[in-house]
C-alpha positions in Angstrom: -5.7 -4.5 20.9 -5.9 -1.1 19.0 -9.3 -0.8 16.7 -8.5 2.5 15.0 -9.5 2.3 11.2 -6.7 3.1 8.8 -7.6 4.7 5.4 -5.1 4.6 2.5 -5.1 6.7 -0.4 -4.4 3.8 -2.9 -4.0 5.9 -6.1 -1.5 8.1 -4.4 0.5 5.2 -2.9 0.5 3.2 -6.2 1.7 6.5 -7.9 4.6 7.0 -5.5 5.6 3.3 -5.7 5.6 3.3 -9.4 7.7 6.5 -9.4 10.4 4.5 -7.3 9.4 5.4 -3.7 10.8 2.5 -1.5 8.5 2.0 1.6 9.8 1.5 5.2 9.4 -1.9 6.7 6.6 -0.8 8.8 4.6 0.8 5.9 5.7 -2.4 3.7 3.9 -4.6 6.4 0.9 -2.2 6.4 0.5 -2.1 2.7 0.9 -6.0 2.5 -1.8 -6.2 5.5 -4.1 -4.1 3.2 -3.4 -6.3 0.3 -2.2 -3.3 -1.6 0.1 -5.4 -3.9 -2.6 -7.7 -4.8 -4.4 -4.3 -6.0 -1.3 -3.3 -7.7 -1.1 -6.4 -9.7 -4.7 -6.5 -10.5 -4.4 -3.0 -12.0 -1.3 -3.6 -13.9 -2.9 -6.8 -15.5 
């Protein structure tokens, strides 16, 4: 298994998603695995 660490720029990702960017299925899966959508809900609440 690949053990490389992935760093996500969460503020930038949220910015572009809020502007209407549509992630590809692969990117969506990565963001879901990183629980980014839970983070987005927490920020918007």
